[in-house]
C-alpha positions in Angstrom: 7.9 -8.6 -0.8 5.7 -11.2 -0.8 6.4 -14.6 0.7 5.0 -17.9 -0.1 4.6 -20.8 1.8 2.5 -24.0 2.5 0.1 -23.4 5.3 0.1 -26.9 6.2 3.8 -27.0 7.1 4.8 -22.9 8.4 8.2 -24.5 9.5 9.2 -25.2 5.9 11.2 -23.0 3.7 9.3 -20.3 1.5 8.0 -21.8 -1.5 8.2 -18.5 -3.5 9.7 -14.8 -2.6 8.4 -12.6 -4.8 9.9 -9.5 -5.7 7.3 -5.3 -5.9 8.1 -2.7 -7.7 10.4 -0.5 -6.1 12.3 2.7 -7.0 10.9 4.6 -10.2 8.4 2.2 -10.3 6.3 3.8 -7.6 5.8 6.9 -9.2 6.7 9.1 -6.0 5.7 12.6 -6.1 8.0 14.9 -7.2 11.0 15.5 -4.5 10.1 12.4 -2.4 11.8 9.2 -2.4 9.2 6.4 -1.2 9.2 2.6 -0.8 6.6 0.2 -1.4 4.9 -1.3 1.7 2.5 -3.9 1.2 -0.6 -3.6 2.9 -3.2 -5.7 1.8 -3.7 -9.2 0.4 -6.7 -11.3 -1.0 -7.2 -13.6 -3.7 -9.7 -13.4 -6.5 -10.3 -15.4 -9.6 -7.5 -17.3 -9.3 -5.1 -14.2 -8.8 -2.9 -12.7 -6.2 -3.8 -8.9 -5.5 -1.4 -7.1 -3.1 -2.1 -3.3 -2.1 1.0 -1.0 -1.7 1.5 2.1 0.1 3.8 4.6 -1.6 5.6 6.0 1.9 8.6 8.3 2.5 10.8 8.2 5.1 7.9 9.8 7.3 5.7 7.0 7.1 3.3 8.9 4.9 1.7 8.6 1.5 3.9 10.4 -1.0 3.1 9.1 -4.2 -0.3 6.8 -5.4 -1.4 3.7 -3.9 -0.9 0.9 -5.9 -2.3 -2.8 -6.8 0.2 -6.0 -8.0 -1.7 -8.6 -9.4 1.1 -12.0 -9.0 0.0 -15.1 -11.1 0.2 -17.7 -8.5 1.4 -20.4 -10.9 4.4 -18.3 -12.0 4.9 -16.8 -9.1 5.6 -13.5 -10.6 4.0 -10.0 -11.1 1.4 -9.7 -13.8 0.5 -6.2 -13.3 0.5 -3.0 -11.3 -2.1 -0.7 -11.4 -2.1 2.6 -10.3 -4.6 3.5 -7.9 -6.7 7.2 -7.8 -6.0 7.5 -3.9 -3.2 6.9 -1.6 -2.5 4.4 0.7 -4.8 1.4 0.3 -5.4 -0.9 3.4 -8.1 -3.7 2.5 -9.2 -5.1 -0.6 -12.9 -6.5 -0.5 -14.7 -9.4 -2.6 -17.9 -10.6 -2.8 -19.3 -13.4 -5.0 -22.6 -10.9 -5.8 -19.8 -8.8 -8.1 -17.2 -11.5 -9.4 -15.1 -9.7 -11.3 -15.0 -7.0 -9.2 -12.6 -5.8 -6.1 -13.2 -2.8 -4.1 -10.4 -1.5 -2.7 -10.1 0.9 1.1 -7.8 3.7 0.7 -7.4 6.3 4.0 -5.7 8.5 1.7 -2.9 10.9 3.2 -4.2 9.8 7.1 -3.4 13.8 7.8 -6.9 15.3 7.8 -10.6 14.9 8.0 -12.8 17.0 6.2 -14.5 18.1 2.3 -10.9 17.7 0.6 -10.2 14.3 2.6 -8.3 12.1 0.4 -10.2 8.3 1.5 -12.1 6.6 -0.9 -13.4 3.2 -1.9 -11.9 2.3 -5.6 -13.6 -0.2 -7.9 -11.3 -2.4 -9.7 -12.4 -4.4 -12.9 -10.6 -7.9 -12.3 -10.8 -8.9 -16.0 -9.0 -5.3 -17.4 -7.4 -4.2 -14.5 -9.1 -1.1 -14.9 -10.5 1.4 -12.5 -14.3 1.7 -13.0 -15.2 4.0 -10.2 -14.4 5.6 -6.6 -16.1 7.3 -4.1 -14.5 9.7 -2.1 -15.8 9.8 1.1 -15.9 12.6 3.8 -14.5 10.6 6.7 -11.6 8.6 8.2 -11.2 5.3 6.3 -10.0 2.8 9.2 -8.3 -0.2 8.0 -10.9 -3.3 8.0 -13.5 -0.6 7.8 -15.6 -2.3 5.4 -17.1 -5.6 4.5 -19.9 -7.4 2.3 -23.2 -8.7 3.6 -25.2 -11.6 2.3 -27.6 -8.5 1.5 -25.1 -7.6 -1.1 -24.7 -4.1 0.6 -21.0 -2.6 1.4 -20.9 -1.6 4.7 -19.0 1.1 5.8 -17.2 2.3 9.4 -16.7 5.9 9.5 -14.2 6.5 12.1 -14.5 10.3 12.2 -16.5 12.8 10.2 -19.9 12.0 7.8 -20.3 10.6 4.6 -20.2 13.1 2.0 -23.2 12.9 -0.4 -21.7 15.1 -3.1 -19.0 12.5 -4.1 -16.9 11.9 -6.8 -17.8 9.1 -9.2 -16.7 7.9 -12.3 -19.6 7.1 -15.0 -21.2 3.7 -15.4 -21.3 2.9 -11.2 -23.8 3.7 -9.5 -23.2 3.5 -5.3 -26.9 4.1 -3.2 -26.3 3.5 0.4 -23.1 2.1 -0.5 -24.9 -0.7 -2.6 -23.0 -1.7 -5.6 -25.1 -2.2 -8.7 -22.8 -2.6 -11.2 -22.4 -5.6 -13.5 
C-alpha cells in the first residue's frame, strides 16, 4: 500500500492508506505467485506514479513491472500500466519533457550480457502508454540516472557496456541517452 502523511506533522495518523494491485492483477509468470513490492514513487503533473516489482517468494521478479497512477485528490488508483520490462527501480522526470516519465527497470537482476533484461522505458503521462524503451547491456543500479540541465539523461552503468544495438520502438530517438522526443 501507499501511505499518505502530512510532512509537517509526521506524528499524526495516516491521511490515507491506498491499496495497490495484488494477486492475479499482477499478471505473474505461469506457475508463480507474486506480491507487489512498491519500489519507486514520483509526483508528475499532479498525479502520483508508483513503480511495482512483481516478486516471487524467492524475491526475484516473476512477472512484468507495473506502474500505478494514483489521484491524490481521491486517493485511488486511477490506472495500472504494465511495463515492457521487469523490476522498476526509479522514475525520472524533467521539466524539459513535461508529459513524459522515464522508468529505470533492472530486469531479472540475475546476469549481465547481451540478453540482459534491464531497460529505460518512456511513458506518456497524458495517455499512460509506453512510447519507447531502451534495452541496455549493463547492470542498471537503483538510482543510477539523472537528468542534467542540458537535457541529457546521464546513466551509470554498474557493469558491462552500453549496447549500441538497442531495441527502440518507433517515434522516439535516443542519442547518447539524449531524449529528443516531444
